C-alpha positions in Angstrom: 14.6 -23.9 9.9 13.3 -22.1 12.5 15.1 -19.2 13.9 16.8 -19.7 17.5 17.8 -17.5 20.0 19.1 -18.5 23.4 17.1 -21.5 24.9 14.8 -21.1 27.7 15.0 -17.4 28.1 12.0 -15.6 26.6 9.7 -13.7 28.8 6.7 -14.8 26.9 4.0 -16.2 29.1 0.2 -17.5 28.4 -2.6 -17.3 30.9 -4.5 -20.2 29.4 -7.5 -19.8 31.6 -7.8 -16.4 29.8 -7.2 -17.4 26.4 -10.4 -18.0 24.2 -8.5 -19.5 21.5 -9.5 -16.8 19.0 -6.3 -17.2 16.9 -5.3 -13.8 17.1 -1.7 -14.5 18.4 -1.4 -16.8 15.7 -2.2 -14.4 12.9 0.2 -11.6 14.3 3.3 -14.0 15.3 6.4 -13.5 13.0 7.8 -16.9 14.1 5.0 -19.0 14.3 5.5 -19.8 18.2 1.7 -20.5 18.9 -0.8 -23.5 17.9 -4.5 -23.9 18.8 -5.2 -27.4 20.5 -8.4 -28.1 22.1 -9.6 -24.8 21.1 -6.9 -22.7 23.3 -3.8 -21.2 22.3 -0.5 -23.3 23.0 2.9 -22.1 23.0 4.4 -24.6 20.4 7.9 -22.9 20.3 8.8 -20.4 23.1 12.7 -20.7 22.0 11.4 -19.0 18.8 10.0 -15.9 20.5 11.6 -13.0 19.6 9.9 -10.9 22.1 8.6 -8.4 19.7 5.2 -8.0 21.7 2.9 -8.7 18.8 1.0 -11.2 20.6 0.5 -9.7 23.8 -0.7 -6.2 22.2 -3.0 -7.9 19.9 -4.8 -10.4 22.4 -8.4 -9.2 23.1 -8.2 -11.1 26.3 -4.8 -10.4 27.7 -4.1 -13.8 27.9 -0.3 -13.2 26.7 2.2 -11.2 28.5 5.9 -10.5 26.9 8.7 -7.7 27.7 9.2 -6.5 24.3 12.6 -5.0 23.4 14.1 -6.3 27.0 16.0 -9.7 27.6 17.8 -12.1 25.6 16.3 -11.4 22.1 17.0 -7.8 22.4 20.6 -8.5 23.0 21.0 -10.8 20.1 19.2 -8.1 17.7 21.5 -5.5 19.1 24.7 -7.8 18.5 23.5 -8.4 14.9 23.1 -4.5 14.4 26.5 -3.6 16.0 28.3 -6.7 14.6 29.4 -7.6 18.1 28.8 -10.9 20.0 25.2 -11.5 20.7 24.5 -11.1 24.2 21.8 -10.5 26.6 24.4 -9.2 29.1 23.0 -10.9 32.1 25.7 -13.4 32.9 28.0 -12.5 36.0 31.0 -13.9 34.3 30.8 -16.9 36.7 28.5 -19.0 34.6 25.4 -18.1 36.3 22.8 -16.4 34.3 20.0 -14.2 35.3 17.8 -15.2 32.1 
């Protein structure tokens, strides 16, 4: 079973034109978010991204961007640690979400 956070909220972004397919992101990603297809990295499971930033920090070609420690993944982790309802806090209460 894969870890799941909130759907469609990860800040992870891949600039495929800069990717060389070296596979470093696959080596460092704790949740197997990436695959290599046709000698390039592809985001296989964006909803599995916990925004740790390991991929972006270890990409020698700056092909990956992620805002580590922010966004919904950080909100969920904070909820787990404090025993409160996991939330990213970006909803205005009217059902709209900024995520």
